[in-house]
N, C-alpha and C positions, 0 to 999 in steps of 0.2 A: 162732570167735564173737565178730563184733564188732560196735559198736553206734557211729554216726556222727549226731552230731546238728548241722546246720549254724546258724549264728547270725550278725546283723548287715549282713545285705543292707537294701535300702531306696532308696530316691530321691535323685539327686545331681545337680546341676548339670556339666553338660560343664566341665572342669579342676578339680575336685573330688576327694573322697579318699573312701573307705572300708576298712574291716576288717574283713573273714570270720572268722570264727572255726569250726574243728571237735572238738567233743568227740567224746574216744572212751573207749570203754569196754570190756570183756570182755579185754582183751589191750593191753601196752604197745607204746607207737609206736612203741618200738626193738625189737621183735620183726617189727617188720612189714616188709617187702622196700622196698614203697613208698608212701609218704602222697599223695595231690595233691589237685588242683583241674581241674575242666572245670566247663563250661558250654554250654546248651543254648540256642539265639535262637531266635525262633517260626518254624518250617519250616525249620528248618537240623539238622545233624547234631551232635551231641554230641562237642567237642574238647576237647583237651588245654589245661589253662591252665597249669599247674605241677605238678611235683613236687618231694619230697623222698627221697631213700634213709635209710634206717635209720642210714646211716655218715654223714647229714649232707650229703650231694651236691646241688644244686639242678639241677632244669632249667628252662627256660621256654618258650614257644611266643614265636616273633619278633615276634610281633604284642603282647606286653607287655613284651616284655624294656624293660630301664629303666622303666618305671612299677608295675609288681608285684613286690612280694618275700614269698616262702613264709618261714616259720620256724616252727619248732617248742619249746613250751614241755615240756620231757620230765615236769617234775615232776605240772604239770597233766593231761600227757597230751593236750598240745592242740595244731591244728597252724593257722595264721594264713595268711590272703592279705592282705598290706597292698596298697590298690590306689589310687593316685597317678595326676593325671591324666588322670581319666577321661573317654573319650570314648562318644558315643552307639552305636558299633558295638559295645561291651563292654554293653553291654545283654542280659541274661540269665539263667535260672536259673542258679546255682551249685551244683555238687554234690561235695561232699567223697567222695572214695576213696581204700581201703584196698587196696591189691594184696598178696595173699599166697601163698604155693606154689600152695595148694588153691580158694581163690575172690578174689572179688572183692565186697568189700564196699562200699555206696553208702549214703548220706544223704538226709533228703527233699527240699534241695533248701533252697537261700533263692533268694529274687528280688532283683535289682539292675536297676534303670533309670535309665538317663542321661539328663536331657533335654538337647534345643541351645539 
């Protein structure tokens, strides 16, 4: 059982930055195969943004490479997403995900709005 709580969303102008945080409880992120951030814009399918494995390997969607950075704090059991050079097309609800052998866990989501 894993509980995920996102925070840090908000309104920012194009070119600005935001940092999202995902607080995990019930299980160490080191024992979770993959932690990730996904996003879903209105009328669009949910898409992968970035992932980090238990071993620390990161992966990014092409659309955010060079702008977003996923990281973890093992002691605090949190995963963060630093978003720089934000674009209006980054506007979406961002969800934290924990992928385990038996289940995918999701947070409630946090809204990110980028104005032009």
